N, C-alpha and C positions, 0 to 999 in steps of 0.2 A: 504493500500500500504506500502511496506517495506521502511524504511528510506534509503536514498542514502548515500554512503560513498565513497569518491574518495581519493586515496593515490598514490603518485608517488615517484619513485626514480629519481635521475638525469639520463640523457641519457649518456651512457659511451662512451668515445672517442675511436674510432677504432684504433688509433695509439698506444693503450695500450694493454698490456696482462692482462687478468683478475687477480686481486690479492685480498688479504684478505679485503682490504678497500671496493672494489666493492661488495664482498660477504656480508660484514657487513651491508651496507645500504640496500641491496636487501633482505636479510633474515629479517631484521627489518620490511621492508615494507610487506613482506609475512606474518609475525606474525600478524601485524595489520590487514591485509586483511582477513586472516583465522579467527582471533578472531571476527572481525566485522560480517563476514558471519555467524559464529556460533551463534552470538547474534541477528541474524535476519535482518541484513542490506543487501541491494542490493549494492554490492561492485564493483567498477571499480579500478583495480590495474594496473598501467602503468609503464613499464620500456622501455628501447630502446637504440639506439646508435646514436651518434653524428658523422657524417661522412664527413663533409665539412671542408674547411680551408687549410691554407698553410702547416701545419705539415703533413697532409695526402697527399697533392700533392707532397711534397718533398720526403716523405717516399716511395710513389708509384714510383716516378721517379728513386730513388735509387734501388728499387727492380725490375725495368724493367717491370712495369705493369701500367695499368691505375688506377686512384684513385678509380673508382668503383670496379675494380677487387680486389684491396686491401681490400676495405670495405666489399665486398661479402665474401672474405676469412676470414677476422678477426672477422666479426660479428658472425660467426658460433661458435667461441670459447665462446663468452658470452652466446649465446642461449643454447649451450650444457651444460655449467656449471649451468645455471639456472634450466635446466631439472634435472641434477644430484642432485642439492640442494633442489629439491621439491618445486620450486618457482611457485606459482599459479597465475601468472599474467594474466590479462584479455586480454592485448594487448602488442605488442612489436612494437614501432614506430622507423622507420629509417628516418633520415633527407633527404635521397635520394629518398624517396617515393613521388609520385606525390601529394598525399593528403596533405603532409606536405608543399611541395614547394608552392602549391596553397594558403594555409593559410598564409604562411610567406609573399608572394608577396602581398596578400590582406591587411594585417595589416600594412605593410610598406607603401603601397600606400595610405591607409586610413589616416595614421598619417601625411604623406607628404601633402596630400590635405588639411588637417586641419592647415597646416603651421608650424607644430612642427618638421618637418625634412627639412633641407635646405642645399644647396650646398655651400661649403667653401673650405678652404685649411688647411691642417694639417701638423704641423711639431713638432716632438718630438722624444724621445728615444723609440725604438721599440724592444720588446723581441719576437723573432719568436716562441720559444717553448711555451711561455705563451699566444701568440697572443694578447699581451697587450702593449699599449703605456704608457710610464711613463714620468712624468716631471723631470726636472733636480733635484729638491729637493727630489723627491721620491727615486732616485737611492741610493744604498748603495755601496760606494767605486766604483762608475761608473758601477755598475752591477745591474741586475734586483733584486728588493727587494724580489720577490717571490721565484725564483729558483737559484739566484746567478750566472746566466750565463751572458756573455757579451751582451750588447745591441748595436743597431746601430741607427744613426740619420736618420730619414726618413722624407721626405717632399712630400706630395701628395695631390692631389685634393680629397676631401672627403665630403660625406654627414654627416651632424651633426644632432643629436637629441637634442631638447631643454630640456635637463634634468634639467637644472638650474631652469626652469619655475615651476617645480613640487616639489622643495625643501620644501616649507612650507606645501604643501598639504600632502606630504609623512610624514613629522614630525607629523603633526596633526593626521594622520591615526595611526601612531605607538603609539602616546600618548593615543589615544582613544581606542586602541585595545591591551591591555597588553599582550595577548597571541599570537599576530601576529608573533613575532620573539622569538623563544625559543632556548636554555635556556636563562635565564635572563642576564647572563654575555654577551651573544652575542647580545642581544637587546641593552644593554648599549653601546656596541662597535659600532653598526650601528648608534645609535642616535648621538654619538660624531662625527662619520664620516660625517653624513649628516649636522650637525651643522657647521662643518668646511667650508661648502659651496660646492654645486654640480656644476660641470662644464658641459657644453654641451658635449655630447659624440659622438665621431667619429663612425658612423655606416655603413661605407662602406670601401672597399679596392680596389686598382687598381693593386696591385703588384702580384696578382695571379688570376687564373680563376676558381678554383675548389670551386663552391658554387652557391648560388642562385643570379641571376643578379638583379640589382636594376631596378624596372619597369620604362621603358622609357629612361634608360641610361645604356646599357648593358656592357659598359666597366668597370662599378663598380659592385663589388660583395658585397652582404649584409654581414656585420660583423657577424662572426661565433656565437657570443653570442646572437645577436638579432634573428638569425636563430634558434639556439638551444633551447632557452627558450620558444619559441612559440610552441614547441612540445606538451606542456601540454594542449593546446586547439586544436591544429590541429588533435590530436589523437581522440578527441571527435567529429570531423567533422567540426570545425570552418573553413571557415566563414559561412557555412550553419547553420541554427538554427535547428540542428538535435535533435532527442529525447535524445541522449546521452549528447550533449552539454547542453541542457536545464535542464537535470536531475542532471548532476554531476558537472557542473561549477557554482560557484567557488569551487576549490579543498579544501578538508578538511585539508590535510597536504602534503607539499612538504618535503620529507626527503632528506637531503643533507649532504655532508661532510663540515666541517667548512671552508675549503679553497675556496669554491664557494659561501659563504654566501652573499658577497656584490652583486654579480650578481643577486641573488634571492631576496634579501631584499631591494635593491636600484634600480637596472636597471629594473628588471622585473615589479615591481609594477608601476614604472613611465611610462614604455611602455603601460601598461594596462590603466593607468589613461588617457594617451594621446589618446588611442583608445576608451575611454569611456566604458571599460569593468570592471566587478567586480574583486576585488583583492582576492588573496588566503586567506583562513582563517588563515593558520599557515605555517610558514617556520621553520623547526626544524633542527638545525645544530649539528651533532654529532662530536665526537672527532676523533683523528687519532690514529692508531696503530703504536707503535714502536715494534721492535723485539729484545728481550733480552736487552732492554734499548737503542737500537740504532735506528735512523731513517731508515725506509725502503728505500733502493735505489738499483738500478741495479748495480752501481759500487761496492757496498759492498757485492753484491750477497746474500742479505738476504731477498729478496722479498718472502713472504709466498704464495705459489701456492695452491689455494683452492682444486684443483683436487687431489693433493698429500695428503692433509690432509684427504679428504674423503676416498681415497684408504686405508690410514693407520688406521683411527679411526672410519669411518662410518659417514653417513650424519647427523644423529640426534645428535651425540656427538659434531660435529662441530657447528651445529645450536645452541645447548644448550650453549656451551662454549662462543661463540661470544656474546651472550646476557646476560649471567650470570656473566661473569668475571668482566665487567667494567660497571659502571652506564652510560647509554646512554646519550651522551652530553659531557662526559669527555674523555680525552685521556687514552689509555690503552696500556699495554705492552703484547705482545704475547710471550709465551715460551711453548715449548713442555712439559716441566715438569709441568707447571701449568695446561695444558690441561689433561695430564695423571692423575694428582691429582684430578681434577674435575670428570674425568671418573670413577676412582676407588672409590672415596669417595661419591660423590653425586649420580652418576648414578648406579654403580654396588652395592655398599654397602647399600645405603639408598633406592633408588627407586626400583631397580631390586630385591634386596634381600627381601624387604617387600612383593612384589607380589609373589615371588616364595615360601616364607615361608607360606603366607596366603592361597594360592591356594593348596599347599601341605597338609595343615591341613584340608582343606575342603574335599579333596579327601580321606584323612586317616580317619577322624572322621565321615564323612557323605556320603561316597562313591561318592563324587563329585556332590551331589545334594544339592543345596542351601536350608538350613532350614528356616522356618519362624521365625522371632525374637519374643521373649517374651517381658515382661515389661522391659523398659530401666532403668538401674541404673544411679547414678550420673556420674559414670565413662563413661558410654556409651553416656550420654547426652553431656558430655564435648567434646567428639569426634565429635558428630553431630554438636554442636555449632561451634567448631573450623573450621569444613569443610564449614559451611555456611558463616562464617566470611571471609574465604579465597575467596570465590566466589565474595563477595562484594569488597574486597580489590583488587583483580586482575582487576576487571572492572575499578576501579579508577586508578590504576597504569598504565594500558594500555592506558587510555586516556591521561595520563601525559607523555607517552612514557618512563615510568620508568620500562623497561623490567626486569632489574635485581631485582628490588623490587617485581615485580609480581612473578618471579620465587622463590624468598625467601619466599614469602607468601605461595606458593604451597609446598615448602619444609618443612615449619613449620608443615603442615598437614601430610606430609610423616614421619617426625620425631615423631609427635604425634602418628601415627599408629604403629611405631616400639615400642614406649614407652607403648602403650596400650596393645600390646602383652605381654610385660614383666609384666605389672600390673595385667592383667587378667589371665595369665598363663593357656592357653587353655589345655596344656598337663596334668595339674593337674586336671582340670575339667573333662577331658575325662576319668579319672580313676574312677569317681564316677557316677554311673548310675542316681542318683538323681539330678545330675547337668546338665542333658542333655539339658534342656531348656535354662539354663544359657549359656551353651557352644554354643547353636544355636544362641542366641542373640549376643554373642561375635563375632562369625564367620560372621554373617550378617553385623554387624556394620563395621567390619574390611574390608570386601570386598566392601561394598557399598561406604565407604569413598574413596577407591581407584578407584572405577568406576568414581566418580566425579573428582578426581585428574586427571585421564587419559583423560577424555573428555576435561577438560580445558587445559591440556598439548598438545592437538591435534594442537593448534595454533603454538606451539614451535617445537614439535617433532611428526609430523604426522604419520610416519612409526611405531614408538614405540607404539602409541595409538592403532593402528590397532591390533598389537600383544597382547597388554595388555587386550583390551576389548574382544578379541576372547577367551582368557583364562577365562575371567569372564562371558562368555556366553552372552555378551551384544553386539549383532551384528546388531542392527537396525540403520536406519538413525537417527542421533541424532542432537539436537540443544541446544540452551541455556536453554530451558525449562527442559532439562534432567540434569541440574545441581542442581535440587531440590532433597532433600533426599527422598529415597523410590523407586528409579527407578528399582532396581534389584528385580525380582519376585521370591518368594519362588518356588522351583522346578526347577529352572534354572540349567543347567549342568555346573559345574565348572571343568576346566582341569588344571593340574599342569603347571604353566608357566615355560618355559625354561628361562635360564638366559637372561634377556633383554640386558645386557651389560657385556660381559666377561671382567674380570679385565686384566689390562696390566701391564707389568713391566716397570717402568719409565726409 
């Protein structure tokens, strides 16, 4: 039986327009999912939309529509973008779906019956855009510490979750599982937050109606984060013990932006502890993108719209840039000049040029029929060895979510291929009939190395892989087993590759 692998993105808030940050997390999730499938895993890849809460209710009222009409309209933007970006998600969950509401109601009721959710009264400073209560000491100059907007004093009857009860249990879990929160800097941040002391958490609201009612007290609406986080299990069929739930929970990795780390690394695990459910294996928080050194914001009109990037540069260029430019987990800066630089240097010059040169020589010297290799020289063995090392390195880096390092390892082999051409000088060998076998070996090694490169790149740039493998005459279903040397058969028809990535003027 194939090993199971479950990866999630956050569910995106429908009051938002899809931007580069949403695309970043989702492309990373897709690369993980595609790579794990390639390596023989049974993958469940989940994304979706968060559709409840006061912000959606307010926005819908302003737009003169019902909250569900707004959600139905906006969710299409996300779904259409994921299709354009080649996202291979297994499922797309919406918090307005019955399967989700059923699961949220069940877990809330279950925790309440165990005595860990109780009715009380809440008074504190509330930020509507963030849907978060803050204490006096957390405010910065009387404003919300997260978004810097004004807050208002609210007092309301509320259900509370006994989060304080799980403080020591959560700390013990974090200590016992060093990989539970990644990267390490974020783990340390959460440890110090938990050690400061967990307060009980208000998990219901009465100031609006758009959401899932508290079971048994319908004037209360379940807090939007309690509702949203539960999507990771409701998508698998919870509360039923479905085959998917039994196979895929606990999740291998929740990929999230660092702004929602506390919800995923403190609130969510304690909810699960209270419900007696297994905890996620890993929560990985990536950094934020700035734009030309400035924070992305609607007021600065510098929000990077992924659809426009795809229109201008193409899907695989965008996917490559997002994961190559910045180590996953750190903040990064987006600029068009950096993207064009990557396109021209890495993709057009290195990757694309290598394939078009190599296939053109195979057509010129062997009429497009791949020759059988002869005895390998030290120079050939070095390329074979470097290619094999890359396969091992990429596997390790993907497990570490070190996508930029994985791409760097692949590019080391691409560079080695370009260098190999210069060292072996096929054009000189072609002039000497006695060097025909040597030329055949060189051509075989050159093309076989690229076949392996493009198969492993299929996780990052799926459309490019299809084109590249077609010119190499390798058009069968492939898997991780095809990353071993020797997959190209002598006699295969090679065709000259068109430029995979036309250069652009910056």
